[in-house]
TORSERO-515582 format. One record per residue: residue in three letters; x, y, z negated of N, C-alpha, C in turn. Coordinates in Angstrom, 2 decimals, m for minus. Each point is the difference from the previous one (the first is absolute). Layout:
marse	nx	ny	nz	cax	cay	caz	cx	cy	cz
ALA	X	Y	Z	X	Y	Z	X	Y	Z
...
END
This chain:
marse	nx	ny	nz	cax	cay	caz	cx	cy	cz
MET	m19.23	m23.20	36.30	m0.17	0.14	m1.45	0.87	m1.02	m0.72
ALA	0.81	0.49	m0.93	0.86	m0.89	m0.78	m0.76	m0.53	m1.21
VAL	0.38	m1.20	m0.42	m0.51	m0.57	m1.24	1.14	0.07	m1.01
ILE	m0.17	0.81	m1.02	1.08	0.30	m0.95	m0.38	m0.51	m1.38
GLY	0.86	m0.82	m0.56	m0.20	m0.49	m1.36	0.73	0.87	m1.00
ILE	m0.59	0.16	m1.15	0.61	0.78	m1.09	m0.27	m0.76	m1.28
PHE	1.04	m0.17	m0.83	m0.27	m0.65	m1.28	0.78	0.63	m1.13
ASP	m0.56	m0.18	m1.19	0.60	0.53	m1.23	m0.42	m0.93	m1.13
SER	0.64	0.17	m1.15	m0.39	m0.78	m1.18	m1.41	0.34	m0.44
GLY	m0.50	1.13	0.43	m1.35	0.41	m0.38	m0.53	1.07	0.94
SER	m0.62	1.01	m0.58	m0.62	1.07	0.80	0.96	1.11	0.38
GLY	1.20	m0.01	m0.56	0.93	1.11	0.21	0.35	0.24	1.45
GLY	0.11	m1.06	0.78	0.35	0.14	1.41	m1.01	0.79	0.81
LEU	m1.17	0.21	m0.58	m0.98	0.86	0.69	0.55	1.42	0.17
SER	0.93	0.41	m0.87	0.60	1.32	0.16	0.83	0.06	1.28
VAL	0.54	m1.14	0.42	0.73	m0.09	1.26	m0.97	m0.06	1.17
LEU	m1.03	m0.81	m0.13	m1.01	m0.08	1.05	m0.61	1.38	0.27
LYS	m0.23	0.76	m1.04	m0.57	1.34	0.16	0.87	0.85	0.93
GLU	1.32	m0.07	m0.17	0.90	0.77	0.85	0.09	m0.58	1.41
ILE	m0.07	m1.32	0.11	0.04	m0.64	1.31	m1.20	0.42	0.85
LEU	m1.16	0.10	m0.63	m1.20	0.38	0.75	0.10	1.40	0.59
LYS	0.83	0.84	m0.59	0.17	1.36	0.52	0.74	0.01	1.33
VAL	0.87	m0.99	0.21	0.78	m0.05	1.24	m0.46	m1.09	0.96
LEU	m0.72	m0.98	m0.52	m0.53	m1.09	0.83	m1.46	m0.24	m0.38
PRO	m0.88	0.89	0.41	m1.39	m0.07	m0.45	m0.89	m0.97	0.77
GLY	0.53	m0.61	1.06	m0.86	m0.83	0.84	0.45	m1.44	0.13
GLU	0.56	m0.56	m1.08	0.47	m1.39	0.03	m0.86	m0.86	m0.93
ARG	0.29	m1.31	0.03	m0.67	m0.92	m0.90	0.95	m0.33	m1.15
TYR	m0.48	0.14	m1.24	0.83	m0.21	m1.17	m0.60	m1.11	m0.88
ILE	0.89	m0.83	m0.52	m0.39	m1.02	m0.97	0.85	0.22	m1.24
TYR	m0.64	0.39	m1.08	0.72	0.31	m1.24	m0.23	m1.11	m1.00
PHE	1.10	m0.52	m0.56	m0.10	m1.06	m1.00	0.52	0.51	m1.34
SER	m0.87	m0.03	m0.99	0.36	0.35	m1.37	0.20	m1.29	m0.79
ASP	1.19	m0.19	m0.53	0.29	m1.21	m0.77	m0.24	0.24	m1.49
ASN	m1.14	0.61	m0.30	m0.21	0.47	m1.37	m0.23	m1.11	m1.02
ALA	m0.25	m1.22	0.46	m0.08	m1.12	m0.95	1.36	m0.29	m0.61
TYR	1.07	0.47	0.65	1.37	m0.26	m0.45	0.74	1.30	m0.32
CYS	m0.72	1.09	m0.10	0.57	1.33	m0.25	0.21	0.20	m1.50
PRO	1.09	0.69	m0.38	1.01	0.66	0.82	1.17	m0.92	0.34
TYR	0.77	0.39	1.02	1.19	m0.73	0.41	1.26	0.46	m0.74
GLY	m0.05	1.17	m0.59	1.20	0.68	m0.48	0.91	m0.82	m0.90
ASN	m0.58	m0.84	m0.86	0.81	m0.79	m0.92	0.09	m1.47	0.40
ARG	m0.48	m0.32	1.19	0.08	m1.38	0.49	1.39	m0.30	0.55
SER	0.32	m1.27	0.08	1.29	m0.39	0.56	0.00	0.21	1.51
ARG	1.19	0.12	0.58	0.13	0.15	1.44	m0.62	m1.18	0.73
GLU	0.22	m1.19	m0.51	m0.54	m1.20	0.64	m1.52	0.01	0.00
TYR	m0.58	0.46	m1.09	m1.46	0.07	m0.10	m0.56	0.96	1.04
VAL	0.61	1.18	0.11	m0.49	1.00	0.95	0.17	m0.49	1.43
ILE	1.10	m0.66	0.31	0.20	m0.56	1.34	m1.10	m1.02	0.31
SER	m0.31	m0.84	m0.95	m1.04	m1.02	0.21	m1.35	0.65	0.31
ARG	m0.36	1.03	m0.76	m1.27	0.69	0.25	0.03	0.69	1.37
ALA	1.13	0.62	0.33	0.12	0.70	1.29	m0.14	m0.97	1.17
ARG	0.58	m1.18	m0.13	m0.15	m1.02	1.05	m1.47	m0.40	0.17
THR	m0.67	m0.23	m1.12	m1.40	m0.42	0.05	m0.87	1.06	0.67
ILE	0.19	1.24	m0.40	m0.80	1.10	0.55	0.31	0.21	1.48
THR	1.27	m0.07	0.36	0.38	0.16	1.41	m0.67	m1.05	0.85
SER	m0.04	m1.23	m0.47	m0.65	m1.07	0.76	m1.48	0.30	0.21
ILE	m0.65	0.53	m1.02	m1.41	0.36	0.12	m0.18	1.10	1.05
LEU	0.85	1.00	m0.04	m0.12	1.12	0.94	0.29	m0.45	1.43
LEU	0.96	m0.89	0.17	0.29	m0.51	1.35	m1.15	m0.83	0.54
GLU	m0.63	m0.78	m0.86	m1.17	m0.78	0.42	m1.13	0.89	0.49
LYS	m0.04	1.23	m0.49	m1.01	0.96	0.41	0.44	0.83	1.21
GLY	1.16	m0.33	0.56	0.43	0.64	1.24	0.85	1.24	m0.14
CYS	0.56	0.25	m1.18	0.81	1.20	m0.17	1.27	m0.06	0.85
GLU	0.29	1.12	0.65	1.16	0.09	0.89	1.17	0.73	m0.65
ALA	m0.24	0.67	m1.08	1.02	0.68	m0.79	m0.52	0.07	m1.43
ILE	0.92	m0.04	m0.97	m0.40	m0.01	m1.40	0.78	1.06	m0.78
VAL	m0.74	0.80	m0.74	0.60	0.99	m0.89	0.00	m0.57	m1.41
VAL	1.19	m0.16	m0.56	0.12	m0.44	m1.39	m0.11	1.25	m0.86
ALA	m1.24	0.34	m0.36	m0.29	1.27	m0.65	0.17	m0.12	m1.51
CYS	1.14	m0.54	m0.38	0.33	m0.24	m1.40	1.51	0.07	m0.14
ASN	0.49	0.89	m0.83	1.45	0.15	m0.16	0.64	m1.26	m0.57
THR	m0.66	m0.62	m0.97	0.56	m1.21	m0.61	0.07	m1.13	1.01
ALA	m1.07	m0.20	0.76	m0.01	m1.07	1.00	0.98	0.27	1.12
THR	0.15	1.27	0.38	0.99	0.35	1.01	1.40	m0.38	m0.48
ALA	0.31	0.40	m1.22	1.33	m0.26	m0.54	0.29	m1.49	m0.12
ALA	m1.00	m0.76	m0.42	0.21	m1.42	m0.26	m0.11	m0.87	1.25
ALA	m0.90	0.35	0.91	m0.42	m0.98	1.00	0.13	0.39	1.46
ILE	0.19	1.27	0.34	m0.15	0.37	1.40	1.05	m0.65	0.90
GLU	1.22	m0.16	m0.48	1.03	m0.63	0.83	m0.35	m1.46	0.27
THR	m0.54	m0.68	m1.00	m0.44	m1.38	0.18	m1.14	m0.07	1.01
LEU	m0.95	0.90	m0.11	m1.14	0.01	0.92	0.48	0.23	1.43
ARG	0.94	0.88	0.18	0.50	0.31	1.35	0.68	m1.21	0.64
VAL	0.62	m0.82	m0.83	0.65	m1.21	0.52	m1.02	m1.09	0.32
GLU	m1.01	m0.12	m0.82	m0.89	m1.15	0.08	m1.24	0.21	0.87
PHE	m0.35	1.23	0.30	m1.23	0.26	0.75	0.29	0.83	1.25
PRO	m0.83	m0.15	1.05	0.34	0.57	1.31	m0.45	1.43	0.26
VAL	m0.63	0.66	m0.97	m0.50	1.36	0.23	0.89	1.02	m0.69
PRO	m0.03	1.26	0.42	0.78	1.03	m0.69	m0.60	0.34	m1.36
PHE	0.88	0.28	m0.96	m0.42	0.40	m1.34	0.56	1.39	m0.29
ILE	m0.85	0.86	m0.55	0.40	1.34	m0.40	m0.13	0.06	m1.52
GLY	1.06	0.43	m0.68	m0.01	m0.02	m1.45	0.10	1.38	m0.63
MET	0.06	m0.01	m1.32	0.06	1.22	m0.79	1.41	0.18	m0.55
GLU	0.35	1.25	m0.29	1.26	0.29	m0.67	m0.16	1.33	m0.73
PRO	0.38	0.03	m1.30	m0.09	1.27	m0.71	0.76	1.10	0.72
ALA	m0.59	1.16	0.09	0.54	1.09	0.83	1.13	0.73	m0.72
VAL	1.06	m0.73	m0.32	1.14	0.59	m0.69	0.72	0.99	0.90
LYS	0.17	m0.33	1.28	0.74	0.87	0.90	m0.60	1.40	0.12
PRO	m1.30	0.13	0.35	m0.55	1.36	0.10	0.01	0.73	m1.34
ALA	m0.14	m0.75	m1.09	0.05	0.64	m1.31	1.40	0.53	m0.29
ALA	1.00	m0.82	0.30	1.39	0.42	m0.24	0.38	1.21	0.85
LEU	m0.51	0.04	1.22	0.31	1.12	0.88	m0.80	1.25	m0.35
GLY	m1.13	m0.19	m0.69	m0.89	1.13	m0.26	0.10	0.61	m1.37
THR	0.65	m0.69	m0.94	0.06	0.54	m1.37	0.83	1.28	m0.07
GLU	m0.47	0.94	m0.77	0.73	1.25	m0.23	0.79	m0.05	m1.30
LEU	m0.45	m0.84	m0.93	0.65	m0.07	m1.30	0.98	m1.16	m0.11
GLY	0.00	m0.87	1.03	0.93	m1.11	0.00	m0.44	m1.19	m0.83
VAL	m1.31	m0.03	m0.37	m0.54	m1.11	m0.79	m1.31	m0.46	0.64
ILE	m0.10	m1.29	0.30	m1.24	m0.54	0.53	m0.48	m1.13	m0.91
GLY	m1.31	m0.18	m0.04	m0.58	m1.07	m0.79	m0.66	m1.02	0.90
VAL	0.13	m1.26	m0.36	m0.62	m1.09	0.76	m0.92	m0.77	m0.92
LEU	m1.27	m0.03	0.35	m0.98	m0.84	m0.70	m0.25	m1.22	0.87
ALA	0.20	m1.19	m0.55	m0.17	m1.22	0.78	m0.25	m1.17	m0.94
THR	m0.23	m1.17	0.57	m0.15	m1.21	m0.81	1.38	m0.53	m0.37
ALA	0.04	m0.85	m1.00	1.27	m0.61	m0.40	0.61	m0.80	1.15
GLY	m0.85	m0.69	0.76	0.49	m0.80	1.12	0.67	0.84	1.06
THR	m0.55	1.16	0.28	0.59	0.89	1.00	1.32	0.58	m0.48
LEU	0.05	0.41	m1.26	1.19	0.68	m0.52	1.22	m0.91	m0.11
LYS	m0.22	m1.30	m0.09	1.14	m0.91	m0.12	0.31	m0.72	1.31
ALA	m0.75	0.30	1.06	0.21	m0.68	1.28	1.18	0.59	0.76
SER	0.68	m0.82	0.74	1.18	0.44	0.74	m0.33	1.07	1.01
LYS	m1.19	m0.07	0.61	m0.39	1.00	1.00	m0.01	1.40	m0.61
TYR	m0.58	0.12	m1.18	m0.02	1.29	m0.68	1.39	0.39	m0.49
LEU	0.71	m0.95	m0.59	1.32	0.29	m0.56	0.98	0.45	1.08
ASN	m0.12	m0.58	1.19	0.88	0.42	1.10	m0.29	1.43	0.42
THR	m1.28	0.35	0.07	m0.38	1.37	0.36	0.45	0.98	m1.09
LYS	m0.25	m0.37	m1.23	0.42	0.84	m1.12	1.50	0.25	0.02
GLY	0.76	m1.05	0.32	1.45	0.11	0.00	0.55	1.00	0.99
LYS	m0.75	0.29	1.04	0.46	0.95	1.01	m0.08	1.45	m0.48
TYR	m0.81	0.24	m1.03	m0.27	1.39	m0.39	0.31	0.32	m1.46
GLU	0.24	m1.02	m0.82	0.13	0.26	m1.43	1.28	0.75	m0.37
ASN	0.95	0.08	0.91	1.18	0.81	m0.29	m0.25	1.49	0.24
ASP	m1.04	0.29	0.76	m0.31	1.40	0.34	m1.11	0.59	m0.87
VAL	m0.90	m0.85	m0.46	m1.11	0.46	m0.84	m0.17	m0.96	m1.17
LYS	m0.63	0.51	m1.04	m0.32	m0.85	m1.15	m1.36	m0.64	0.25
ILE	m0.06	m1.32	m0.10	m1.24	m0.73	0.26	m0.48	m0.61	m1.31
ILE	m1.17	0.44	m0.44	m0.61	m0.50	m1.23	m1.16	m0.92	0.39
GLU	m0.04	m1.18	m0.60	m1.02	m0.98	0.36	m0.89	m0.34	m1.19
HIS	m1.23	m0.36	0.32	m0.90	m0.49	m1.05	m1.08	m0.85	0.65
VAL	m0.34	m1.08	m0.66	m1.13	m0.82	0.43	m1.29	0.75	m0.31
GLY	m0.91	0.04	0.97	m1.30	0.60	m0.24	m0.86	m0.96	m0.80
GLU	0.22	m0.03	m1.29	m0.66	m0.99	m0.86	m1.51	0.24	m0.07
GLY	m0.75	m0.98	0.45	m1.46	0.09	m0.03	m0.62	0.66	1.21
PHE	0.81	0.53	0.92	m0.54	0.68	1.17	m0.82	m0.95	0.87
VAL	0.57	m1.16	0.31	m0.68	m0.96	0.88	m1.33	m0.42	m0.62
GLU	0.03	m0.27	m1.30	m1.22	m0.45	m0.67	m1.09	1.07	0.03
LEU	0.39	1.27	m0.15	m0.97	1.09	0.10	m0.68	0.01	1.36
VAL	0.80	m0.08	1.05	m0.54	0.06	1.36	m0.90	m1.19	0.28
GLU	0.41	m1.18	m0.44	m0.82	m1.19	0.24	m1.33	0.06	m0.75
ARG	m0.05	0.79	m1.05	m1.26	0.21	m0.72	m0.76	1.20	0.53
GLY	0.61	0.74	0.91	m0.67	1.17	0.56	0.05	1.22	m0.90
VAL	0.92	0.01	m0.98	0.15	1.14	m0.91	1.10	0.90	0.55
LEU	m0.39	1.03	0.73	0.98	0.84	0.70	0.19	1.37	m0.63
SER	m0.84	0.34	m0.95	0.10	1.31	m0.66	m0.65	m0.11	m1.38
GLY	0.14	1.09	m0.76	m0.59	0.02	m1.33	1.03	m0.24	m1.08
PRO	m0.41	0.02	m1.26	0.93	m0.09	m1.13	0.87	m1.25	0.01
GLU	m0.57	m1.15	0.34	0.79	m1.23	0.01	1.09	0.06	1.05
ALA	m0.36	0.44	1.21	0.99	0.12	1.08	1.07	1.01	m0.38
ASP	m0.40	1.11	m0.59	0.96	1.03	m0.42	1.02	m0.58	m0.98
ALA	m0.48	m0.76	m0.97	0.89	m0.54	m1.03	0.98	m1.01	0.58
VAL	m0.49	m0.88	0.87	0.86	m1.03	0.60	1.06	0.64	0.88
VAL	m0.40	0.94	0.84	0.94	0.66	0.91	1.02	0.83	m0.78
GLU	m0.46	0.73	m0.99	0.88	0.84	m0.82	1.13	m0.83	m0.62
LYS	m0.32	m1.17	m0.49	0.98	m0.83	m0.70	1.18	m0.38	0.90
SER	m0.27	m0.35	1.25	1.07	m0.41	0.91	0.63	1.17	0.74
LEU	m0.76	1.04	0.22	0.51	1.15	0.75	0.85	0.91	m0.87
ARG	m0.31	0.09	m1.28	0.68	0.96	m0.87	1.53	m0.17	m0.03
PRO	0.54	m1.23	m0.07	1.47	m0.13	m0.01	0.66	0.57	1.25
LEU	m0.66	m0.08	1.14	0.54	0.54	1.23	m0.01	1.53	m0.03
LEU	m1.08	0.56	m0.50	m0.11	1.45	m0.09	0.97	0.56	m1.04
ASP	0.13	m0.70	m1.12	0.92	0.46	m1.04	1.45	m0.04	0.46
ALA	0.28	m0.88	0.97	1.36	m0.09	0.54	0.28	1.07	1.06
GLY	m1.04	0.77	0.34	0.18	1.11	0.94	m0.32	m0.31	1.45
ALA	m0.69	m1.10	0.27	m0.33	m0.34	1.38	m0.93	1.04	0.61
ASP	0.35	0.48	1.20	m0.89	0.92	0.71	m0.71	m0.67	1.17
ILE	0.32	m1.27	0.24	m0.72	m0.81	1.00	m0.27	m1.36	m0.62
ILE	m1.24	m0.47	0.14	m0.40	m1.32	m0.49	m0.36	m0.87	1.20
VAL	0.65	m1.14	0.10	m0.27	m0.96	1.07	m0.96	m1.06	m0.52
LEU	m1.08	m0.22	0.71	m0.95	m1.05	m0.36	0.42	m1.28	0.70
GLY	0.50	m0.96	m0.77	0.57	m1.21	0.58	m0.88	m1.22	m0.09
CYS	m1.30	0.20	m0.05	m0.98	m1.10	0.01	m1.24	0.53	0.69
THR	m0.60	m0.81	0.86	m1.13	0.50	0.79	m1.25	0.24	m0.84
HIS	m0.06	m0.54	m1.20	m1.11	0.33	m0.89	0.08	1.45	m0.49
TYR	1.23	0.48	m0.19	0.19	1.26	m0.70	m0.61	1.22	0.69
PRO	m0.05	0.07	1.36	m0.62	1.18	0.61	m1.47	0.21	m0.37
PHE	m0.68	m1.05	m0.44	m1.38	0.21	m0.45	m0.05	0.80	m1.29
LEU	1.14	0.12	m0.66	0.10	0.82	m1.22	0.76	1.29	0.25
ILE	0.18	0.37	1.26	0.88	1.12	0.34	m0.52	1.33	m0.57
ASP	m1.31	0.17	m0.05	m0.54	1.24	m0.57	0.34	0.12	m1.48
THR	m0.07	m1.13	m0.69	0.36	m0.01	m1.42	1.49	0.24	m0.18
VAL	0.81	m0.63	0.85	1.46	0.20	m0.04	0.32	1.48	0.21
ARG	m0.60	0.60	1.01	0.27	1.41	0.30	m0.45	0.92	m1.13
LYS	m1.13	m0.32	m0.60	m0.51	0.82	m1.09	0.98	0.00	m1.18
ILE	0.51	m1.17	m0.33	0.92	m0.12	m1.14	1.38	0.55	0.35
ALA	0.43	m0.23	1.25	1.34	0.46	0.41	0.07	1.51	0.14
GLY	m1.10	0.62	0.42	m0.02	1.44	0.17	0.35	0.43	1.42
PRO	m0.24	1.25	0.32	0.12	0.48	1.39	1.43	0.08	0.52
ASP	0.99	m0.05	m0.87	1.39	0.13	0.45	0.64	m1.34	0.34
VAL	m0.76	m1.08	m0.18	0.53	m1.34	0.27	m0.71	m0.57	1.24
ARG	0.78	m0.43	0.96	m0.53	m0.59	1.22	m0.16	m1.50	m0.18
VAL	m1.10	m0.55	0.52	m0.26	m1.44	m0.10	m0.03	m0.58	1.41
ILE	0.79	m1.05	0.23	0.12	m0.59	1.33	m0.70	m1.35	0.06
ASP	m0.92	m0.12	0.95	m0.68	m1.24	0.33	0.61	m0.51	1.30
PRO	0.58	m1.21	0.03	0.66	m0.49	1.21	m0.95	m0.52	1.07
ALA	m1.29	m0.06	m0.28	m0.94	m0.61	0.93	m0.03	0.65	1.39
PRO	0.04	1.34	0.14	0.00	0.59	1.35	1.17	m0.47	0.85
ALA	1.17	m0.19	m0.60	1.16	m0.48	0.75	m0.21	m1.43	0.47
VAL	m0.67	m0.81	m0.81	m0.29	m1.38	0.39	m0.96	m0.03	1.18
ALA	m0.99	0.88	m0.03	m0.95	0.08	1.11	0.71	0.34	1.30
CYS	0.93	0.94	m0.06	0.76	0.38	1.20	0.86	m1.15	0.49
GLN	0.59	m0.74	m0.93	0.82	m1.15	0.38	m0.85	m1.07	0.68
LEU	m1.22	m0.20	m0.48	m0.90	m0.97	0.63	m0.27	0.39	1.44
VAL	m0.26	1.27	0.25	m0.24	0.47	1.38	1.21	m0.31	0.87
ARG	1.20	0.29	m0.51	1.22	m0.25	0.78	0.16	m1.49	0.33
VAL	m0.26	m0.85	m0.98	0.16	m1.44	0.21	m1.01	m0.52	1.01
LEU	m1.23	0.45	m0.10	m1.03	m0.44	0.95	0.35	0.41	1.42
LYS	0.49	1.22	0.16	0.39	0.47	1.33	1.19	m0.80	0.54
GLU	0.98	m0.27	m0.86	1.17	m0.77	0.42	m0.38	m1.41	0.44
ARG	m0.97	m0.59	m0.70	m0.41	m1.38	0.29	m1.10	m0.08	1.05
GLY	m0.52	1.15	0.41	m1.09	0.00	0.97	m1.28	m0.59	m0.54
ILE	m0.27	0.26	m1.26	m1.19	m0.54	m0.66	m1.09	1.06	m0.06
GLY	m1.16	m0.32	0.55	m1.18	0.83	m0.16	0.17	1.45	0.39
LEU	m0.54	0.88	m0.84	0.00	1.46	0.16	m0.96	0.48	1.08
ASP	m0.82	m0.89	0.55	m1.12	0.41	0.85	m1.18	0.22	m0.93
GLU	m0.22	1.25	m0.32	m0.93	0.33	m1.07	m1.40	m0.53	0.26
GLY	m0.56	m0.65	m1.02	m1.37	m0.51	0.06	m0.79	0.54	m1.17
SER	m0.94	m0.81	m0.48	m0.80	0.38	m1.15	0.65	m0.55	m1.26
LEU	0.18	0.85	m0.99	0.63	m0.41	m1.25	m0.74	m1.16	m0.64
SER	0.75	m1.00	m0.43	m0.56	m1.13	m0.73	0.92	m0.31	m1.17
VAL	m0.57	m0.09	m1.19	0.78	m0.32	m1.20	m0.68	m1.15	m0.72
GLU	0.74	m1.08	m0.16	m0.50	m1.16	m0.74	0.77	m0.09	m1.30
LEU	m0.71	m0.07	m1.09	0.63	m0.05	m1.32	m0.10	m1.42	m0.57
LEU	1.15	m0.55	m0.35	0.06	m1.33	m0.59	0.63	0.10	m1.39
SER	m0.37	m0.91	m0.88	0.51	0.05	m1.35	0.09	m1.40	m0.58
SER	1.07	m0.25	m0.76	0.12	m1.29	m0.67	m0.74	0.00	m1.34
GLY	m0.47	1.18	m0.41	m0.72	0.11	m1.27	m1.25	0.84	0.18
ASP	m0.35	0.75	m1.02	m1.18	0.86	0.03	0.21	1.14	1.00
PRO	m0.87	0.14	1.01	0.22	1.02	1.03	m0.61	1.36	m0.29
GLU	m0.64	0.19	m1.14	m0.80	1.20	m0.21	0.82	1.28	m0.03
THR	1.10	0.03	m0.76	0.83	1.21	m0.03	0.59	0.27	1.38
LEU	0.42	m1.05	0.68	0.53	0.13	1.36	m1.02	0.69	0.90
LYS	m1.23	m0.45	m0.04	m1.05	0.58	0.84	m0.28	1.46	m0.37
LYS	0.00	0.28	m1.30	m0.29	1.37	m0.45	1.09	0.97	0.44
LEU	1.25	m0.40	m0.16	1.10	0.86	0.42	0.01	0.18	1.51
ALA	m0.23	m1.08	0.72	0.00	0.07	1.45	m1.13	0.89	0.52
ALA	m1.12	m0.02	m0.68	m1.16	0.78	0.44	0.24	1.49	m0.05
THR	1.02	0.43	m0.75	0.26	1.43	m0.11	0.65	0.58	1.25
PHE	0.55	m0.86	0.88	0.66	0.54	1.18	m0.22	m0.81	1.28
ILE	m0.58	m1.17	m0.08	m0.23	m0.82	1.19	m1.43	0.21	0.48
PRO	m0.20	0.55	1.20	m1.35	0.25	0.47	m0.75	m1.24	0.42
VAL	0.74	m1.05	0.36	m0.63	m1.23	0.47	0.62	m1.15	m0.75
GLN	m0.82	m0.82	m0.64	0.50	m1.18	m0.69	m0.73	m1.22	0.50
LYS	0.72	m1.12	m0.02	m0.61	m1.28	0.35	m0.05	m0.87	m1.24
END
């Protein structure tokens, strides 16, 4: 049984954990929500690196053998530093620009992400590989993270917040929307409702789960299935974290 750490600026990374459990249902997981310092999107790179170091140290003290940085902003700012400074493998996030670029029929894709992700070199390098072939429209999901951290996933308020950031992408003709923040999949039903049936929405979390399996196999870590164990940690109020986790985790510690 592997001990796998997962962290995010808040509860959003649970959308990644949900997909991981589908492919690795018998491991031990320790999830850290840094919601006392959420959101990361407008923080400096140095600030995010500092928080990532602190959280990684906590997860290693608890015996984690691999860590999923289930946050696009933290991946962009800190994952290379973490890989240099700590001895375990790290699996990160990346907006799914490639599958969107290959899948669009109209030649226009939309990317919803945090400001930190959209200006990071990791994203810009990926974007640069495809922007000559397709039109890429970007927008910060303004207020998305705050909605999820409050547990407001549907209803008039969620509709209004999502509509405001999604509308420029739809008006530009995007037929595929990439969710570039792990909080955003918790609003995917609202996104799909506003976008309509002709627009495809991509959540990168399943690809991250598959990458985790590959890394664990390559490193010879765990994969001897046991009884699922999930420990939830939080730097702030854990209530929303627990409520969201309870919707898909059968066993909680």
